[in-house]
N, C-alpha and C positions, 0 to 999 in steps of 0.2 A: 883399982878401978878398971872396969871392963872396957874394951875398945868401943863398944856401942855407946858408952856414956862419956867418952872423952871428946874434947873439941877436935875437929879434923882440920881446921884452917891452918895452913902452913905445913901440913903433913903430905906425904906422898901417897896417892891413891892409884891402884891398879885394877882395871876392870877384868874379871876372870870369867864372867858369863854375861850374856845380854841377849835380848830378843832381836837386836840389830847386830848382825854379824860384823859390820864395819867398826863397832866399838870394842870388840874383843882385843885384849892386850893393850889398850890405850892406857897411858900412864902419865901422871903429872902432879903438880903441886896444887892442893886445894886452896883456892883464893876466895871463894865465897860459898855459902850454903844457905839455901832457903828451905821452905817446907817440902817442896817437890823437886828441887834441882840442886845439883852440885856443880860448881864452876871449877874447871881444872886449867892450870897454865901449863901448856904443852909446848915447850920451846918459847916462841914469842907469840903463840896463838892461844886464845882462851876458848875452851870447849865447854859448853853447857850441856850437862847430862841429866836426863830425867831419872830420878832415883828409882821409880817403880819398874824401869826396864833394865836395870843392871844389878849384878852381884859383884862385890868388890872386896879388896883387902886394903888395909891402911898400914903404911910403914912396914911392909914385909911381915906382917903379923900372921900367925896361923889361923886367926879368926876370919872366917868368910862371912861377910855381911850381906844379907838380902836387902836391896834398896827399898823394896815395897814395905819392909818391916820397920824402917826408920823414917817414915813419911811424916815427921813432925818438925816443928821449928827447932833449930839447934838448942835454944835455951830450954825447951821443953824436953828434948831427947836426953839431955844430960842428967836429969833427975828421975827418969823413968826406969822401971824395972822390966827387963826383957826375959821372956821365957826361952830357955835353952832347949835345943833340939835333942 
């Protein structure tokens, strides 16, 4: 199963690129995911990120995911087929 189709809640997410420079390198455990956002637990603080503005990796995977490409509800994203670059 591809990283795009796996559930991300409970996994470690790292932001590798963003339109907001303050988000670069942010890392935490995914605690919630909606259609447009991902919530990360960073220490004791929860950070809500807009998917459309970030590019990220999950669990130190080699797969880099563009947030704008996965703008669906998690239950819809799991069954979807994604075009590879």
